[in-house]
PDB file of N, CA, C, O and CB in Angstrom:
ATOM      1  N   MET A   1      86.398  90.580  88.088  1.00  0.00           N
ATOM      2  CA  MET A   1      86.377  91.961  87.671  1.00  0.00           C
ATOM      3  C   MET A   1      87.239  92.158  86.435  1.00  0.00           C
ATOM      4  O   MET A   1      86.783  92.772  85.471  1.00  0.00           O
ATOM      5  CB  MET A   1      86.845  92.864  88.799  1.00  0.00           C
ATOM      6  N   GLY A   2      88.447  91.668  86.430  1.00  0.00           N
ATOM      7  CA  GLY A   2      89.351  91.869  85.309  1.00  0.00           C
ATOM      8  C   GLY A   2      90.017  93.228  85.388  1.00  0.00           C
ATOM      9  O   GLY A   2      89.351  94.257  85.281  1.00  0.00           O
ATOM     10  N   PHE A   3      91.308  93.237  85.572  1.00  0.00           N
ATOM     11  CA  PHE A   3      92.039  94.494  85.741  1.00  0.00           C
ATOM     12  C   PHE A   3      91.902  95.349  84.495  1.00  0.00           C
ATOM     13  O   PHE A   3      92.196  94.896  83.388  1.00  0.00           O
ATOM     14  CB  PHE A   3      93.526  94.228  86.047  1.00  0.00           C
ATOM     15  N   THR A   4      91.463  96.562  84.670  1.00  0.00           N
ATOM     16  CA  THR A   4      91.247  97.472  83.546  1.00  0.00           C
ATOM     17  C   THR A   4      92.247  98.613  83.535  1.00  0.00           C
ATOM     18  O   THR A   4      92.148  99.524  82.714  1.00  0.00           O
ATOM     19  CB  THR A   4      89.840  98.028  83.587  1.00  0.00           C
ATOM     20  N   GLY A   5      93.202  98.568  84.438  1.00  0.00           N
ATOM     21  CA  GLY A   5      94.198  99.627  84.506  1.00  0.00           C
ATOM     22  C   GLY A   5      93.813 100.700  85.505  1.00  0.00           C
ATOM     23  O   GLY A   5      92.710 100.705  86.052  1.00  0.00           O
ATOM     24  N   PHE A   6      94.741 101.601  85.726  1.00  0.00           N
ATOM     25  CA  PHE A   6      94.495 102.724  86.618  1.00  0.00           C
ATOM     26  C   PHE A   6      94.034 103.916  85.787  1.00  0.00           C
ATOM     27  O   PHE A   6      94.440 104.087  84.638  1.00  0.00           O
ATOM     28  CB  PHE A   6      95.769 103.077  87.443  1.00  0.00           C
ATOM     29  N   THR A   7      93.192 104.722  86.380  1.00  0.00           N
ATOM     30  CA  THR A   7      92.689 105.916  85.704  1.00  0.00           C
ATOM     31  C   THR A   7      93.169 107.152  86.450  1.00  0.00           C
ATOM     32  O   THR A   7      93.678 107.058  87.567  1.00  0.00           O
ATOM     33  CB  THR A   7      91.137 105.897  85.614  1.00  0.00           C
ATOM     34  N   ASN A   8      93.004 108.290  85.833  1.00  0.00           N
ATOM     35  CA  ASN A   8      93.343 109.547  86.518  1.00  0.00           C
ATOM     36  C   ASN A   8      92.522 109.692  87.786  1.00  0.00           C
ATOM     37  O   ASN A   8      93.010 110.216  88.787  1.00  0.00           O
ATOM     38  CB  ASN A   8      93.110 110.761  85.592  1.00  0.00           C
ATOM     39  N   GLU A   9      91.273 109.232  87.752  1.00  0.00           N
ATOM     40  CA  GLU A   9      90.411 109.314  88.924  1.00  0.00           C
ATOM     41  C   GLU A   9      90.959 108.481  90.082  1.00  0.00           C
ATOM     42  O   GLU A   9      90.814 108.855  91.246  1.00  0.00           O
ATOM     43  CB  GLU A   9      89.000 108.855  88.572  1.00  0.00           C
ATOM     44  N   ASP A  10      91.595 107.339  89.755  1.00  0.00           N
ATOM     45  CA  ASP A  10      92.208 106.529  90.810  1.00  0.00           C
ATOM     46  C   ASP A  10      93.250 107.342  91.568  1.00  0.00           C
ATOM     47  O   ASP A  10      93.313 107.290  92.797  1.00  0.00           O
ATOM     48  CB  ASP A  10      92.850 105.259  90.218  1.00  0.00           C
ATOM     49  N   PHE A  11      94.056 108.083  90.843  1.00  0.00           N
ATOM     50  CA  PHE A  11      95.117 108.864  91.475  1.00  0.00           C
ATOM     51  C   PHE A  11      94.589 110.119  92.151  1.00  0.00           C
ATOM     52  O   PHE A  11      95.262 110.689  93.010  1.00  0.00           O
ATOM     53  CB  PHE A  11      96.161 109.240  90.453  1.00  0.00           C
ATOM     54  N   ASP A  12      93.396 110.556  91.775  1.00  0.00           N
ATOM     55  CA  ASP A  12      92.788 111.717  92.415  1.00  0.00           C
ATOM     56  C   ASP A  12      92.477 111.474  93.887  1.00  0.00           C
ATOM     57  O   ASP A  12      92.265 112.428  94.635  1.00  0.00           O
ATOM     58  CB  ASP A  12      91.524 112.104  91.685  1.00  0.00           C
ATOM     59  N   VAL A  13      92.447 110.201  94.319  1.00  0.00           N
ATOM     60  CA  VAL A  13      92.176 109.931  95.739  1.00  0.00           C
ATOM     61  C   VAL A  13      93.233 110.580  96.622  1.00  0.00           C
ATOM     62  O   VAL A  13      92.964 110.906  97.778  1.00  0.00           O
ATOM     63  CB  VAL A  13      92.126 108.412  96.005  1.00  0.00           C
ATOM     64  N   PHE A  14      94.420 110.766  96.089  1.00  0.00           N
ATOM     65  CA  PHE A  14      95.494 111.361  96.890  1.00  0.00           C
ATOM     66  C   PHE A  14      95.344 112.870  97.032  1.00  0.00           C
ATOM     67  O   PHE A  14      96.117 113.513  97.742  1.00  0.00           O
ATOM     68  CB  PHE A  14      96.839 111.043  96.271  1.00  0.00           C
ATOM     69  N   LEU A  15      94.353 113.428  96.358  1.00  0.00           N
ATOM     70  CA  LEU A  15      94.059 114.856  96.477  1.00  0.00           C
ATOM     71  C   LEU A  15      92.950 115.119  97.487  1.00  0.00           C
ATOM     72  O   LEU A  15      92.674 116.272  97.820  1.00  0.00           O
ATOM     73  CB  LEU A  15      93.670 115.428  95.120  1.00  0.00           C
ATOM     74  N   ILE A  16      92.318 114.067  97.972  1.00  0.00           N
ATOM     75  CA  ILE A  16      91.213 114.211  98.912  1.00  0.00           C
ATOM     76  C   ILE A  16      91.754 114.657 100.269  1.00  0.00           C
ATOM     77  O   ILE A  16      92.699 114.069 100.795  1.00  0.00           O
ATOM     78  CB  ILE A  16      90.423 112.880  99.045  1.00  0.00           C
ATOM     79  N   ASP A  17      91.152 115.691 100.822  1.00  0.00           N
ATOM     80  CA  ASP A  17      91.562 116.184 102.135  1.00  0.00           C
ATOM     81  C   ASP A  17      90.983 115.296 103.230  1.00  0.00           C
ATOM     82  O   ASP A  17      89.868 114.787 103.117  1.00  0.00           O
ATOM     83  CB  ASP A  17      91.112 117.649 102.336  1.00  0.00           C
ATOM     84  N   GLY A  18      91.751 115.126 104.269  1.00  0.00           N
ATOM     85  CA  GLY A  18      91.274 114.406 105.438  1.00  0.00           C
ATOM     86  C   GLY A  18      91.561 112.921 105.392  1.00  0.00           C
ATOM     87  O   GLY A  18      91.464 112.275 104.349  1.00  0.00           O
ATOM     88  N   LEU A  19      91.915 112.400 106.550  1.00  0.00           N
ATOM     89  CA  LEU A  19      92.292 110.995 106.669  1.00  0.00           C
ATOM     90  C   LEU A  19      91.144 110.054 106.312  1.00  0.00           C
ATOM     91  O   LEU A  19      91.306 109.175 105.465  1.00  0.00           O
ATOM     92  CB  LEU A  19      92.770 110.707 108.076  1.00  0.00           C
ATOM     93  N   GLU A  20      90.001 110.225 106.941  1.00  0.00           N
ATOM     94  CA  GLU A  20      88.902 109.274 106.752  1.00  0.00           C
ATOM     95  C   GLU A  20      88.409 109.247 105.313  1.00  0.00           C
ATOM     96  O   GLU A  20      88.188 108.171 104.757  1.00  0.00           O
ATOM     97  CB  GLU A  20      87.749 109.615 107.678  1.00  0.00           C
ATOM     98  N   ALA A  21      88.238 110.381 104.719  1.00  0.00           N
ATOM     99  CA  ALA A  21      87.739 110.436 103.337  1.00  0.00           C
ATOM    100  C   ALA A  21      88.743 109.823 102.371  1.00  0.00           C
ATOM    101  O   ALA A  21      88.364 109.076 101.468  1.00  0.00           O
ATOM    102  CB  ALA A  21      87.437 111.890 102.928  1.00  0.00           C
ATOM    103  N   ARG A  22      90.024 110.135 102.557  1.00  0.00           N
ATOM    104  CA  ARG A  22      91.043 109.573 101.667  1.00  0.00           C
ATOM    105  C   ARG A  22      91.159 108.067 101.844  1.00  0.00           C
ATOM    106  O   ARG A  22      91.274 107.334 100.862  1.00  0.00           O
ATOM    107  CB  ARG A  22      92.398 110.233 101.922  1.00  0.00           C
ATOM    108  N   MET A  23      91.129 107.605 103.076  1.00  0.00           N
ATOM    109  CA  MET A  23      91.241 106.164 103.323  1.00  0.00           C
ATOM    110  C   MET A  23      90.062 105.419 102.715  1.00  0.00           C
ATOM    111  O   MET A  23      90.243 104.347 102.138  1.00  0.00           O
ATOM    112  CB  MET A  23      91.325 105.879 104.832  1.00  0.00           C
ATOM    113  N   GLU A  24      88.874 105.961 102.833  1.00  0.00           N
ATOM    114  CA  GLU A  24      87.694 105.314 102.257  1.00  0.00           C
ATOM    115  C   GLU A  24      87.827 105.226 100.740  1.00  0.00           C
ATOM    116  O   GLU A  24      87.514 104.191 100.151  1.00  0.00           O
ATOM    117  CB  GLU A  24      86.409 106.083 102.640  1.00  0.00           C
ATOM    118  N   ALA A  25      88.281 106.286 100.113  1.00  0.00           N
ATOM    119  CA  ALA A  25      88.462 106.277  98.660  1.00  0.00           C
ATOM    120  C   ALA A  25      89.533 105.275  98.240  1.00  0.00           C
ATOM    121  O   ALA A  25      89.372 104.582  97.235  1.00  0.00           O
ATOM    122  CB  ALA A  25      88.832 107.677  98.161  1.00  0.00           C
ATOM    123  N   LEU A  26      90.625 105.192  99.000  1.00  0.00           N
ATOM    124  CA  LEU A  26      91.666 104.206  98.702  1.00  0.00           C
ATOM    125  C   LEU A  26      91.108 102.789  98.785  1.00  0.00           C
ATOM    126  O   LEU A  26      91.370 101.962  97.912  1.00  0.00           O
ATOM    127  CB  LEU A  26      92.853 104.365  99.666  1.00  0.00           C
ATOM    128  N   LYS A  27      90.343 102.512  99.831  1.00  0.00           N
ATOM    129  CA  LYS A  27      89.765 101.182 100.018  1.00  0.00           C
ATOM    130  C   LYS A  27      88.824 100.807  98.878  1.00  0.00           C
ATOM    131  O   LYS A  27      88.789  99.656  98.441  1.00  0.00           O
ATOM    132  CB  LYS A  27      89.022 101.116 101.344  1.00  0.00           C
ATOM    133  N   GLU A  28      88.071 101.777  98.409  1.00  0.00           N
ATOM    134  CA  GLU A  28      87.065 101.503  97.384  1.00  0.00           C
ATOM    135  C   GLU A  28      87.619 101.454  95.970  1.00  0.00           C
ATOM    136  O   GLU A  28      87.116 100.694  95.142  1.00  0.00           O
ATOM    137  CB  GLU A  28      85.999 102.534  97.448  1.00  0.00           C
ATOM    138  N   THR A  29      88.645 102.247  95.673  1.00  0.00           N
ATOM    139  CA  THR A  29      89.086 102.352  94.284  1.00  0.00           C
ATOM    140  C   THR A  29      90.452 101.748  94.007  1.00  0.00           C
ATOM    141  O   THR A  29      90.614 101.009  93.037  1.00  0.00           O
ATOM    142  CB  THR A  29      89.104 103.774  93.882  1.00  0.00           C
ATOM    143  N   VAL A  30      91.431 102.049  94.839  1.00  0.00           N
ATOM    144  CA  VAL A  30      92.805 101.641  94.537  1.00  0.00           C
ATOM    145  C   VAL A  30      93.128 100.259  95.094  1.00  0.00           C
ATOM    146  O   VAL A  30      93.725  99.443  94.392  1.00  0.00           O
ATOM    147  CB  VAL A  30      93.787 102.660  95.094  1.00  0.00           C
ATOM    148  N   ARG A  31      92.749  99.981  96.336  1.00  0.00           N
ATOM    149  CA  ARG A  31      93.112  98.704  96.957  1.00  0.00           C
ATOM    150  C   ARG A  31      92.648  97.498  96.144  1.00  0.00           C
ATOM    151  O   ARG A  31      93.440  96.573  95.963  1.00  0.00           O
ATOM    152  CB  ARG A  31      92.527  98.626  98.349  1.00  0.00           C
ATOM    153  N   PRO A  32      91.405  97.452  95.641  1.00  0.00           N
ATOM    154  CA  PRO A  32      90.999  96.278  94.857  1.00  0.00           C
ATOM    155  C   PRO A  32      91.865  96.051  93.618  1.00  0.00           C
ATOM    156  O   PRO A  32      92.126  94.909  93.241  1.00  0.00           O
ATOM    157  CB  PRO A  32      89.557  96.423  94.436  1.00  0.00           C
ATOM    158  N   LYS A  33      92.303  97.122  92.995  1.00  0.00           N
ATOM    159  CA  LYS A  33      93.158  96.986  91.818  1.00  0.00           C
ATOM    160  C   LYS A  33      94.542  96.461  92.202  1.00  0.00           C
ATOM    161  O   LYS A  33      95.104  95.622  91.498  1.00  0.00           O
ATOM    162  CB  LYS A  33      93.286  98.334  91.093  1.00  0.00           C
ATOM    163  N   LEU A  34      95.089  96.950  93.312  1.00  0.00           N
ATOM    164  CA  LEU A  34      96.386  96.444  93.762  1.00  0.00           C
ATOM    165  C   LEU A  34      96.296  94.979  94.156  1.00  0.00           C
ATOM    166  O   LEU A  34      97.207  94.202  93.872  1.00  0.00           O
ATOM    167  CB  LEU A  34      96.904  97.269  94.939  1.00  0.00           C
ATOM    168  N   GLU A  35      95.195  94.594  94.813  1.00  0.00           N
ATOM    169  CA  GLU A  35      95.012  93.191  95.180  1.00  0.00           C
ATOM    170  C   GLU A  35      94.926  92.315  93.938  1.00  0.00           C
ATOM    171  O   GLU A  35      95.498  91.225  93.897  1.00  0.00           O
ATOM    172  CB  GLU A  35      93.751  93.019  96.036  1.00  0.00           C
ATOM    173  N   GLU A  36      94.219  92.789  92.940  1.00  0.00           N
ATOM    174  CA  GLU A  36      94.091  92.020  91.708  1.00  0.00           C
ATOM    175  C   GLU A  36      95.440  91.877  91.004  1.00  0.00           C
ATOM    176  O   GLU A  36      95.765  90.799  90.506  1.00  0.00           O
ATOM    177  CB  GLU A  36      93.076  92.681  90.773  1.00  0.00           C
ATOM    178  N   LEU A  37      96.218  92.942  90.958  1.00  0.00           N
ATOM    179  CA  LEU A  37      97.560  92.859  90.369  1.00  0.00           C
ATOM    180  C   LEU A  37      98.441  91.891  91.146  1.00  0.00           C
ATOM    181  O   LEU A  37      99.161  91.086  90.555  1.00  0.00           O
ATOM    182  CB  LEU A  37      98.216  94.245  90.328  1.00  0.00           C
ATOM    183  N   GLY A  38      98.382  91.972  92.461  1.00  0.00           N
ATOM    184  CA  GLY A  38      99.175  91.069  93.286  1.00  0.00           C
ATOM    185  C   GLY A  38      98.791  89.619  93.054  1.00  0.00           C
ATOM    186  O   GLY A  38      99.662  88.759  92.919  1.00  0.00           O
ATOM    187  N   ASP A  39      97.493  89.339  93.008  1.00  0.00           N
ATOM    188  CA  ASP A  39      97.030  87.970  92.770  1.00  0.00           C
ATOM    189  C   ASP A  39      97.448  87.470  91.392  1.00  0.00           C
ATOM    190  O   ASP A  39      97.722  86.282  91.217  1.00  0.00           O
ATOM    191  CB  ASP A  39      95.512  87.893  92.910  1.00  0.00           C
ATOM    192  N   TYR A  40      97.497  88.356  90.432  1.00  0.00           N
ATOM    193  CA  TYR A  40      97.904  87.988  89.077  1.00  0.00           C
ATOM    194  C   TYR A  40      99.405  87.690  89.009  1.00  0.00           C
ATOM    195  O   TYR A  40      99.817  86.686  88.429  1.00  0.00           O
ATOM    196  CB  TYR A  40      97.544  89.110  88.091  1.00  0.00           C
ATOM    197  N   PHE A  41     100.218  88.566  89.605  1.00  0.00           N
ATOM    198  CA  PHE A  41     101.672  88.439  89.479  1.00  0.00           C
ATOM    199  C   PHE A  41     102.307  87.470  90.467  1.00  0.00           C
ATOM    200  O   PHE A  41     103.373  86.925  90.182  1.00  0.00           O
ATOM    201  CB  PHE A  41     102.299  89.774  89.645  1.00  0.00           C
ATOM    202  N   ALA A  42     101.687  87.239  91.618  1.00  0.00           N
ATOM    203  CA  ALA A  42     102.301  86.395  92.653  1.00  0.00           C
ATOM    204  C   ALA A  42     102.684  85.014  92.147  1.00  0.00           C
ATOM    205  O   ALA A  42     103.814  84.595  92.394  1.00  0.00           O
ATOM    206  CB  ALA A  42     101.362  86.251  93.821  1.00  0.00           C
ATOM    207  N   PRO A  43     101.818  84.275  91.453  1.00  0.00           N
ATOM    208  CA  PRO A  43     102.218  82.943  90.974  1.00  0.00           C
ATOM    209  C   PRO A  43     103.393  82.994  89.995  1.00  0.00           C
ATOM    210  O   PRO A  43     104.288  82.151  90.051  1.00  0.00           O
ATOM    211  CB  PRO A  43     101.036  82.259  90.308  1.00  0.00           C
ATOM    212  N   PHE A  44     103.387  83.971  89.112  1.00  0.00           N
ATOM    213  CA  PHE A  44     104.475  84.114  88.149  1.00  0.00           C
ATOM    214  C   PHE A  44     105.799  84.382  88.858  1.00  0.00           C
ATOM    215  O   PHE A  44     106.808  83.739  88.568  1.00  0.00           O
ATOM    216  CB  PHE A  44     104.169  85.243  87.160  1.00  0.00           C
ATOM    217  N   ILE A  45     105.787  85.329  89.783  1.00  0.00           N
ATOM    218  CA  ILE A  45     107.016  85.671  90.507  1.00  0.00           C
ATOM    219  C   ILE A  45     107.469  84.491  91.358  1.00  0.00           C
ATOM    220  O   ILE A  45     108.661  84.193  91.422  1.00  0.00           O
ATOM    221  CB  ILE A  45     106.803  86.922  91.392  1.00  0.00           C
ATOM    222  N   SER A  46     106.526  83.820  92.010  1.00  0.00           N
ATOM    223  CA  SER A  46     106.876  82.647  92.825  1.00  0.00           C
ATOM    224  C   SER A  46     107.560  81.579  91.986  1.00  0.00           C
ATOM    225  O   SER A  46     108.567  81.004  92.400  1.00  0.00           O
ATOM    226  CB  SER A  46     105.624  82.063  93.492  1.00  0.00           C
ATOM    227  N   SER A  47     107.012  81.316  90.805  1.00  0.00           N
ATOM    228  CA  SER A  47     107.581  80.258  89.963  1.00  0.00           C
ATOM    229  C   SER A  47     108.956  80.626  89.426  1.00  0.00           C
ATOM    230  O   SER A  47     109.758  79.739  89.131  1.00  0.00           O
ATOM    231  CB  SER A  47     106.650  79.956  88.805  1.00  0.00           C
ATOM    232  N   HIS A  48     109.239  81.893  89.296  1.00  0.00           N
ATOM    233  CA  HIS A  48     110.531  82.329  88.761  1.00  0.00           C
ATOM    234  C   HIS A  48     111.578  82.594  89.834  1.00  0.00           C
ATOM    235  O   HIS A  48     112.757  82.764  89.524  1.00  0.00           O
ATOM    236  CB  HIS A  48     110.344  83.567  87.944  1.00  0.00           C
ATOM    237  N   THR A  49     111.158  82.629  91.079  1.00  0.00           N
ATOM    238  CA  THR A  49     112.116  82.878  92.160  1.00  0.00           C
ATOM    239  C   THR A  49     112.253  81.694  93.101  1.00  0.00           C
ATOM    240  O   THR A  49     113.093  81.704  94.001  1.00  0.00           O
ATOM    241  CB  THR A  49     111.704  84.098  92.944  1.00  0.00           C
ATOM    242  N   ASP A  50     111.414  80.657  92.893  1.00  0.00           N
ATOM    243  CA  ASP A  50     111.380  79.507  93.811  1.00  0.00           C
ATOM    244  C   ASP A  50     111.139  79.948  95.249  1.00  0.00           C
ATOM    245  O   ASP A  50     111.629  79.324  96.190  1.00  0.00           O
ATOM    246  CB  ASP A  50     112.690  78.715  93.725  1.00  0.00           C
ATOM    247  N   ASP A  51     110.392  81.012  95.408  1.00  0.00           N
ATOM    248  CA  ASP A  51     110.057  81.549  96.724  1.00  0.00           C
ATOM    249  C   ASP A  51     108.574  81.906  96.698  1.00  0.00           C
ATOM    250  O   ASP A  51     108.149  82.716  95.874  1.00  0.00           O
ATOM    251  CB  ASP A  51     110.951  82.803  97.091  1.00  0.00           C
ATOM    252  N   GLU A  52     107.783  81.312  97.591  1.00  0.00           N
ATOM    253  CA  GLU A  52     106.357  81.558  97.574  1.00  0.00           C
ATOM    254  C   GLU A  52     106.050  83.027  97.834  1.00  0.00           C
ATOM    255  O   GLU A  52     106.618  83.645  98.734  1.00  0.00           O
ATOM    256  CB  GLU A  52     105.661  80.685  98.601  1.00  0.00           C
ATOM    257  N   MET A  53     105.158  83.564  97.045  1.00  0.00           N
ATOM    258  CA  MET A  53     104.808  84.978  97.113  1.00  0.00           C
ATOM    259  C   MET A  53     103.444  85.129  97.778  1.00  0.00           C
ATOM    260  O   MET A  53     102.485  84.454  97.404  1.00  0.00           O
ATOM    261  CB  MET A  53     104.804  85.619  95.698  1.00  0.00           C
ATOM    262  N   PHE A  54     103.366  86.015  98.766  1.00  0.00           N
ATOM    263  CA  PHE A  54     102.118  86.343  99.419  1.00  0.00           C
ATOM    264  C   PHE A  54     101.867  87.831  99.220  1.00  0.00           C
ATOM    265  O   PHE A  54     102.753  88.653  99.452  1.00  0.00           O
ATOM    266  CB  PHE A  54     102.149  85.966 100.931  1.00  0.00           C
ATOM    267  N   VAL A  55     100.686  88.165  98.801  1.00  0.00           N
ATOM    268  CA  VAL A  55     100.360  89.564  98.518  1.00  0.00           C
ATOM    269  C   VAL A  55      99.872  90.255  99.782  1.00  0.00           C
ATOM    270  O   VAL A  55      99.060  89.712 100.531  1.00  0.00           O
ATOM    271  CB  VAL A  55      99.295  89.665  97.407  1.00  0.00           C
ATOM    272  N   HIS A  56     100.377  91.448 100.003  1.00  0.00           N
ATOM    273  CA  HIS A  56      99.916  92.277 101.111  1.00  0.00           C
ATOM    274  C   HIS A  56      99.741  93.692 100.574  1.00  0.00           C
ATOM    275  O   HIS A  56     100.697  94.310 100.105  1.00  0.00           O
ATOM    276  CB  HIS A  56     100.922  92.240 102.325  1.00  0.00           C
ATOM    277  N   VAL A  57      98.527  94.194 100.646  1.00  0.00           N
ATOM    278  CA  VAL A  57      98.261  95.571 100.231  1.00  0.00           C
ATOM    279  C   VAL A  57      98.237  96.429 101.489  1.00  0.00           C
ATOM    280  O   VAL A  57      97.570  96.100 102.469  1.00  0.00           O
ATOM    281  CB  VAL A  57      96.905  95.689  99.430  1.00  0.00           C
ATOM    282  N   ALA A  58      98.969  97.523 101.445  1.00  0.00           N
ATOM    283  CA  ALA A  58      99.037  98.417 102.601  1.00  0.00           C
ATOM    284  C   ALA A  58      97.641  98.845 103.022  1.00  0.00           C
ATOM    285  O   ALA A  58      96.831  99.283 102.205  1.00  0.00           O
ATOM    286  CB  ALA A  58      99.900  99.650 102.286  1.00  0.00           C
ATOM    287  N   LYS A  59      97.377  98.708 104.324  1.00  0.00           N
ATOM    288  CA  LYS A  59      96.070  99.109 104.850  1.00  0.00           C
ATOM    289  C   LYS A  59      96.176 100.379 105.695  1.00  0.00           C
ATOM    290  O   LYS A  59      95.161 100.980 106.045  1.00  0.00           O
ATOM    291  CB  LYS A  59      95.464  97.974 105.684  1.00  0.00           C
ATOM    292  N   HIS A  60      97.381 100.777 106.013  1.00  0.00           N
ATOM    293  CA  HIS A  60      97.587 101.981 106.823  1.00  0.00           C
ATOM    294  C   HIS A  60      96.719 101.918 108.081  1.00  0.00           C
ATOM    295  O   HIS A  60      96.177 102.932 108.522  1.00  0.00           O
ATOM    296  CB  HIS A  60      97.260 103.260 106.001  1.00  0.00           C
ATOM    297  N   ALA A  61      96.592 100.726 108.649  1.00  0.00           N
ATOM    298  CA  ALA A  61      95.644 100.467 109.739  1.00  0.00           C
ATOM    299  C   ALA A  61      95.913 101.289 110.995  1.00  0.00           C
ATOM    300  O   ALA A  61      94.973 101.643 111.706  1.00  0.00           O
ATOM    301  CB  ALA A  61      95.671  99.012 110.093  1.00  0.00           C
ATOM    302  N   ARG A  62      97.140 101.592 111.274  1.00  0.00           N
ATOM    303  CA  ARG A  62      97.451 102.333 112.506  1.00  0.00           C
ATOM    304  C   ARG A  62      97.507 103.832 112.288  1.00  0.00           C
ATOM    305  O   ARG A  62      97.793 104.599 113.208  1.00  0.00           O
ATOM    306  CB  ARG A  62      98.767 101.863 113.076  1.00  0.00           C
ATOM    307  N   ARG A  63      97.238 104.230 111.088  1.00  0.00           N
ATOM    308  CA  ARG A  63      97.293 105.655 110.758  1.00  0.00           C
ATOM    309  C   ARG A  63      96.116 106.369 111.418  1.00  0.00           C
ATOM    310  O   ARG A  63      94.963 105.971 111.250  1.00  0.00           O
ATOM    311  CB  ARG A  63      97.277 105.875 109.213  1.00  0.00           C
ATOM    312  N   THR A  64      96.416 107.413 112.162  1.00  0.00           N
ATOM    313  CA  THR A  64      95.358 108.182 112.828  1.00  0.00           C
ATOM    314  C   THR A  64      95.370 109.652 112.421  1.00  0.00           C
ATOM    315  O   THR A  64      94.414 110.387 112.669  1.00  0.00           O
ATOM    316  CB  THR A  64      95.502 108.070 114.339  1.00  0.00           C
ATOM    317  N   ILE A  65      96.465 110.067 111.793  1.00  0.00           N
ATOM    318  CA  ILE A  65      96.566 111.434 111.276  1.00  0.00           C
ATOM    319  C   ILE A  65      97.336 111.371 109.965  1.00  0.00           C
ATOM    320  O   ILE A  65      97.855 110.316 109.604  1.00  0.00           O
ATOM    321  CB  ILE A  65      97.271 112.398 112.308  1.00  0.00           C
ATOM    322  N   ASN A  66      97.414 112.466 109.264  1.00  0.00           N
ATOM    323  CA  ASN A  66      98.182 112.570 108.031  1.00  0.00           C
ATOM    324  C   ASN A  66      97.763 111.520 106.998  1.00  0.00           C
ATOM    325  O   ASN A  66      98.280 110.404 107.016  1.00  0.00           O
ATOM    326  CB  ASN A  66      99.662 112.432 108.333  1.00  0.00           C
ATOM    327  N   PRO A  67      96.855 111.853 106.120  1.00  0.00           N
ATOM    328  CA  PRO A  67      96.448 110.918 105.068  1.00  0.00           C
ATOM    329  C   PRO A  67      97.656 110.454 104.256  1.00  0.00           C
ATOM    330  O   PRO A  67      98.579 111.236 104.027  1.00  0.00           O
ATOM    331  CB  PRO A  67      95.407 111.571 104.141  1.00  0.00           C
ATOM    332  N   PRO A  68      97.663 109.192 103.819  1.00  0.00           N
ATOM    333  CA  PRO A  68      98.826 108.685 103.081  1.00  0.00           C
ATOM    334  C   PRO A  68      99.004 109.400 101.747  1.00  0.00           C
ATOM    335  O   PRO A  68      98.031 109.757 101.082  1.00  0.00           O
ATOM    336  CB  PRO A  68      98.690 107.184 102.847  1.00  0.00           C
ATOM    337  N   LYS A  69     100.272 109.602 101.367  1.00  0.00           N
ATOM    338  CA  LYS A  69     100.600 110.221 100.089  1.00  0.00           C
ATOM    339  C   LYS A  69     100.604 109.188  98.976  1.00  0.00           C
ATOM    340  O   LYS A  69     100.508 109.534  97.798  1.00  0.00           O
ATOM    341  CB  LYS A  69     101.954 110.922 100.165  1.00  0.00           C
ATOM    342  N   ASP A  70     100.718 107.908  99.352  1.00  0.00           N
ATOM    343  CA  ASP A  70     100.744 106.833  98.376  1.00  0.00           C
ATOM    344  C   ASP A  70     100.319 105.542  99.049  1.00  0.00           C
ATOM    345  O   ASP A  70     100.037 105.526 100.247  1.00  0.00           O
ATOM    346  CB  ASP A  70     102.145 106.689  97.744  1.00  0.00           C
ATOM    347  N   THR A  71     100.272 104.468  98.289  1.00  0.00           N
ATOM    348  CA  THR A  71      99.973 103.149  98.833  1.00  0.00           C
ATOM    349  C   THR A  71     100.679 102.123  97.967  1.00  0.00           C
ATOM    350  O   THR A  71     101.226 102.479  96.924  1.00  0.00           O
ATOM    351  CB  THR A  71      98.430 102.881  98.889  1.00  0.00           C
ATOM    352  N   TRP A  72     100.681 100.863  98.369  1.00  0.00           N
ATOM    353  CA  TRP A  72     101.505  99.875  97.682  1.00  0.00           C
ATOM    354  C   TRP A  72     101.025  98.466  97.988  1.00  0.00           C
ATOM    355  O   TRP A  72     100.192  98.249  98.868  1.00  0.00           O
ATOM    356  CB  TRP A  72     102.972 100.030  98.078  1.00  0.00           C
ATOM    357  N   PHE A  73     101.576  97.507  97.235  1.00  0.00           N
ATOM    358  CA  PHE A  73     101.456  96.110  97.612  1.00  0.00           C
ATOM    359  C   PHE A  73     102.832  95.505  97.508  1.00  0.00           C
ATOM    360  O   PHE A  73     103.628  95.893  96.654  1.00  0.00           O
ATOM    361  CB  PHE A  73     100.427  95.347  96.721  1.00  0.00           C
ATOM    362  N   VAL A  74     103.113  94.550  98.380  1.00  0.00           N
ATOM    363  CA  VAL A  74     104.448  93.978  98.473  1.00  0.00           C
ATOM    364  C   VAL A  74     104.374  92.484  98.701  1.00  0.00           C
ATOM    365  O   VAL A  74     103.308  91.931  98.968  1.00  0.00           O
ATOM    366  CB  VAL A  74     105.241  94.641  99.590  1.00  0.00           C
ATOM    367  N   ARG A  75     105.495  91.856  98.594  1.00  0.00           N
ATOM    368  CA  ARG A  75     105.637  90.453  98.933  1.00  0.00           C
ATOM    369  C   ARG A  75     105.688  90.357 100.453  1.00  0.00           C
ATOM    370  O   ARG A  75     106.474  91.047 101.102  1.00  0.00           O
ATOM    371  CB  ARG A  75     106.914  89.824  98.269  1.00  0.00           C
ATOM    372  N   LYS A  76     104.868  89.519 100.996  1.00  0.00           N
ATOM    373  CA  LYS A  76     104.877  89.325 102.447  1.00  0.00           C
ATOM    374  C   LYS A  76     105.491  87.968 102.733  1.00  0.00           C
ATOM    375  O   LYS A  76     105.027  86.950 102.218  1.00  0.00           O
ATOM    376  CB  LYS A  76     103.434  89.432 103.053  1.00  0.00           C
ATOM    377  N   VAL A  77     106.523  87.948 103.545  1.00  0.00           N
ATOM    378  CA  VAL A  77     107.221  86.703 103.867  1.00  0.00           C
ATOM    379  C   VAL A  77     106.658  86.095 105.119  1.00  0.00           C
ATOM    380  O   VAL A  77     107.118  85.039 105.553  1.00  0.00           O
ATOM    381  CB  VAL A  77     108.715  86.941 104.029  1.00  0.00           C
TER     382      VAL A  77
END
């Protein structure tokens, strides 16, 4: 795909009302970009920290109410 950056529309997902609709939009638009960024940066960070980097993008899997206000990717140990 090639990371093309985030757009205003990407951030508009956080304006969507309702858990299911917001989660679906996050999965379709934001999560793939975060995964791509993580895959790009993980080897670089690993080589500079001597610590293997594993990418984990928040899935909010146990969320049943309250749509997320944000999302993230982190190093998973």
